[in-house]
N, C-alpha and C positions, 0 to 999 in steps of 0.2 A: 796427704790430707792435712789441712791446716788445723791447728789446735782450736778447740771451741772455748771461747772466753766466757767464764762465769763470774759475774760481779761478786766480789767477796761480801758485799753488804746485802746481797739479795736474800730474802727469806728462803729457808731450805725446806719448807713444807710442800710435799708432793703426795697426793692421795690417789691420783688417777692419771693414766696415760691412755689417750684415745688416738688411734692411728689408722690412717688410710692404708690400703694394701698395695695395689699395683702402682709401681713407680716410687713407692715410699719404703715399704719393707719387702715387697715382692718384686724381684727383678725380672727381666725378660725371659729368664729360664723357667719362670713360674715355680721355682723351688725356694722355700725359705732357707736361709743359710743357718748353719749351726750356731754362728755367733748371734744372729737375731733371735733364735729360739732361746738361747742361753740368757740373753739380756732381758727378754720378757719374763722368763721364769725367775730370774734373780729379782726383778721388781716385784713379782707376785709373792715371792718368799718373804719380802719385807713388809707385806700388807698393802702394796699398791695395786689397785685394780687396773687391769689392762683390757681395754675395749677396742675391738676392731670396728671400723666404720668404712664401708665400701660401697661402690656402685654395683658390685656383684650381688646376685641374689643370695639369700641365706644358704641355699643348698650348695652353691659354688664356694661359699666362704667356709663351710663347716669343716672340711678336712684341714684347712690351715688353722682354724680356731682350735681344733683338737691338738694339732702339733704344738701350738703355743701354750698348751696346758688346759684348755677348756675351762669350764667353771664360771667364767665371767660372761656377762651379757655381750651382745654384738648387734651392730646396726647394718642392715643391708639395703640394697636397691636405692642408694642415695638418700637414706633416711625414711623411706616409705615403710620399712619393716624394722621392728626391734624384737630381738629374741632374748629369752631369759638364760640363766646360767646352765640350764639343761638343754638348750637348743630349741625350746618351744616358742612359738610366735606369741609375743606379748601385745603388740600393737601394729596396726597396718593402716596406711593411707592409700587411697586409690583414685584413679581417673575414671570418670563416668563413661559409659559405653558410647554415647553419641560423640563426646569429645575425642575419645580414643579413635573412633572410626574416622573422624575428621582429620586427625593427625596422620593416620595411615594414608588417607587420600592425598594429603599434602606431600608426604615423603615419596609416595608413588609417582606423583607428578614431577618431582625433582629427580626422578630416576635413582633414588637412593635405596640401598638395601636396608630393610628394617625388620624388627622382630619385637614380640612382646612375650609376657611370661604368665604362666599359670602353674601353681603348685611347684614342682621341681623340674620343669621343662621350659624350653623357649620355643616359640612358634613363628614360622616364617612362611612366605609363599614363593620363595625363589627356588627355581629348579636347576639352573645352570651356573649359579654363583658358588664359588668355593668358600664363601664366608661362613655358612653354617657349619661346615666341617672344621674350619679353623677355630671357630668359636667353641665348638665341642671340645677340641683338643686343649684349648687354653683355660676353659672354665670347668670342665668335667661334667657339664650339663648335657642332657640329651636334647637334640633339636628335632622338632616335628614339622614336617611340611604339610601345609594346608593349601587347598586350591585358591582360596580368597581370604586373606588375613582380615580384611575389613569385615566381611560377613561372619567370619569365625568368632570375632569378639562379641560375646553374648552376655558378658558380665564384666564388672569393673576390673581394671588392670592396675598393677602397682607402678609400672613404667613402660615406656616405649624407647627402644634404642635404634638410632639411625647410624649407619657406618658409611663414611665416604672420605674423600681427601680433605685435609685440614682447612683449606681456604673455604671450601663449600660448607663445611661444618660450622665455621664461624659465621658465615653469611646466613645460614638457616637459623642458627641460634639467635641472631639479632632479629630476624624476621618473626620468629615464633615468640620470642620474649616480648616483643612489642605488641603482637596481636593478642597474646594470652596473658598480658600483665594483670596480676591479681587473681589469675585463674589457674595457671600452671607454673611450675618451676622448670626452667630450661637452662641446662648447663653443659659443660664439656668435661668429661672425665679423662679421656685420652684424646690427643689431637685428632684422631679419626672417629671418636665416639660422641654423638649427640645424644644427650640424656633428657628425656621429657618425663617429668614426674609430677605428682600432685602438688598443689601450691604449698601445702604444709609439710612437704617431704624435702627437708634438707638435712645434712648431717648435723648442722648446728642446732636446729629445732629438736631433732631426735635426741641429741646428746643432752640438751637442756632439760627435756622431759625425763630422760632416764636418770640424770643426775639427782633430780628431786626424789625419785623412787629409791635409788640405792644410797643416797645420802653422801654425795660428794659435792664439793664446792668448786665453782668455776675458777676461782683465783688459785686453787691448788691443783688444777688440772693442766696437764701438758698435752697439746694436740700436735700431731705430725701429719704433714701432707705435701702434695706437690702439684695438684691440679686445681682448676677453677671451681670444681664442685666441692673442693675442700675449704674454700674461703669461709662459708658460714661457721664451720666448726673451728677453724683457726681464729676467727674473730671472737668467737664465744669464749674460748679457753683463756685462762689467765696467763698461761705460758704457751708459746707456739714456736714451731720450728719448720722451716721449709727444707725439703730434702732434694739434693742434687740440682740438676739443670731445670729447675721448675719455671713455671710461668712468672713473669715479672710482677704481676699483681699479687701472687702468692708470697713472693719474697718480701714485698713491701709491707705486709701486715705482720711479719714474723720477727721475733726478737733474735732468733738464731737461724743460721743456715748450715745444715749438716752436709756431709759429703754425698756422693752419688749412691743411689740405692744399691747398685751392683757392687759397691765397695763397702757396704754395711754402714752407711752414714747414719741412719737412725739408731742402729745398735751402739755405735760409738758415742752418740749423744747420750743415750740412756746410761751407758757405762760411766760416762764422765759425770753425769748428775749424781748417780749413786755413789761414786767415789768421793764426790764433794759433800756427801752427807744428806742429799735430798731424800725425803721419806715422809711417812705419815705423821711422825712425831716432831 
C-alpha cells in the first residue's frame, strides 16, 4: 500500500468522519476488521464524530454501528433515513405509493429482481430466485415473500432496490434518472445494485442536514466512499477520500485515494491523519 501524502500546509482541524460501509470499511466478508474498529474508536476518543452513511437500512447497519462504538448518529437507505445516537429514527424521506408501484412495474418488465422495505424487513415477490436468501445472509434482514409486490405496497417506501448484472443496472439507471428527473434519486451502490430513492434522499443532503443539527462544519468533515451513491456526500465534505478500486467518477472528486477495503485502506487513512495531528482543536 502506497503512503498517503498529507500536505504539511493543510489545516489540521477534523471534527467529523462520515463513511460509507460496503466496499469502503466493510469488505466482502461482511466483517469489520479489528484495525477499522480501532481506528474509528481512536477518532472518537479524540472527540471526532464518526457517522456511518449507507445504502443499507438502519436495521442492517445497527450491528456494525454498535461494533464501532455506537453513540453517534447514522444515515441509512441512501440518505432516506437518519438515526440519532440512540438508534432512533430522526428523519425519513419516502417514495409515494403510486410512484413506487410504477417503479415495480418497470423493474418487473425488465425481468429484474426487486424488493422494498418496511420497518426492519424487506419484501419481494420472487419464489425461485436465490437472491432473497443471499440478501438475508449479507444484511441480517429478514425477507418476506408476498404474492404481488406492487399490490402489497400500500404506504410510502424509503427505497426500492433492483438487482441484476452491471451493464443492465447502468442502462436502467440512465432510463429511470431521465424519466424521473426532479422526482426521484436513482443511483448505484454496488455494480449489481440499482437504488431508487426519494428525490431528497442522498447521503450528501442527509449529512448536510445532520451537520446543522449536531454542529459540525463541512470544511472540517472527512467523507469516505467508493460508489456512485457516495458522490453527493464526497462532494459535500471539505475533505474526501476514495477507497480502493472505486468508480472513476468517485476518484475524480476526492483529494485522497486510500488502499483497498479488504486491506483496511480507510483505517490506514484515518490512522495517518490522526498521527499527523488532525483533530477537533
